[in-house]
C-alpha positions in Angstrom: 0.1 0.1 -0.1 1.3 3.5 -0.8 2.2 5.8 2.1 -0.8 7.7 3.5 -1.3 10.0 6.6 -2.8 7.4 9.0 -2.2 7.2 12.8 0.8 5.1 13.6 2.3 5.3 10.1 6.1 5.7 10.1 7.6 9.1 9.2 11.1 10.4 7.9 11.8 12.5 11.0 13.4 10.8 13.9 11.2 12.0 16.8 8.5 10.9 17.3 9.1 8.0 14.7 5.4 7.8 13.8 2.4 10.0 13.5 1.5 10.8 17.0 -1.4 8.7 18.0 -4.5 10.7 18.8 -8.1 11.1 17.8 -7.9 10.1 14.0 -10.8 10.8 11.8 -13.7 8.6 12.8 -15.3 8.5 9.4 -12.1 8.3 7.1 -10.3 5.1 7.0 -7.2 4.3 5.0 -6.2 0.6 4.9 -8.4 -0.1 8.0 -6.7 2.8 10.1 -8.2 6.1 10.8 -6.9 9.2 8.9 -4.4 11.1 11.0 -5.4 14.7 12.0 -2.7 17.3 12.2 -4.7 19.2 14.9 -7.9 18.3 17.0 -11.2 19.1 15.6 -11.9 21.7 18.2 -8.7 23.6 17.2 -9.7 23.4 13.5 -13.0 25.0 14.5 -11.1 27.8 16.3 -8.9 28.4 13.4 -11.8 28.6 11.1 -13.5 31.1 13.3 -10.4 33.2 13.4 -10.0 33.0 9.7 -13.6 34.4 9.2 -12.9 37.3 11.3 -9.5 37.9 9.6 -11.5 37.8 6.2 -14.2 40.1 7.5 -11.8 42.9 8.6 -10.6 44.2 5.3 -14.1 44.1 3.8 -15.5 46.1 6.8 -12.7 48.6 6.7 -13.4 49.2 2.9 -17.1 49.6 3.6 -16.4 52.1 6.5 -14.0 54.0 4.2 -16.6 54.1 1.6 -19.4 55.3 3.9 -17.1 58.0 5.4 -16.2 59.3 2.0 -19.8 59.5 1.1 -20.6 61.2 4.2 -17.9 63.8 3.6 -19.2 64.3 0.1 -22.7 65.0 1.2 -21.5 67.3 3.9 -19.4 69.3 1.5 -22.3 69.4 -1.1 -24.8 70.6 1.6 -22.5 73.3 2.9 -21.6 74.7 -0.6 -17.9 73.9 0.1 -17.4 76.4 3.0 -16.1 73.7 5.3 -13.5 72.6 2.8 -12.0 75.9 1.7 -8.6 74.2 0.7 -10.6 71.8 -1.7 -13.1 74.3 -3.1 -12.1 77.8 -3.0 -14.7 80.6 -2.4 -16.5 82.1 -5.2 -14.8 85.2 -6.5 -11.3 84.4 -4.8 -8.3 84.5 -6.9 
């Protein structure tokens, strides 16, 4: 049988000489042995939750920036440019 990631399979590195025993996958069997898991299922769920937060942050900052820029545009438009003199000079100036 070809090498696979099963619990108790031999490995190339010296210590530990086998994939450490632990809760293998109960529903994935390779040659009648449970498939090895690199991390426990609870840890995988925590990593997935952290990834979702990390993926959400850039999108939320883009949305926030877009909303703030839209608010600044509406404020400038409503005031006729008086609160942004460096951007829109007063009429007749120059």
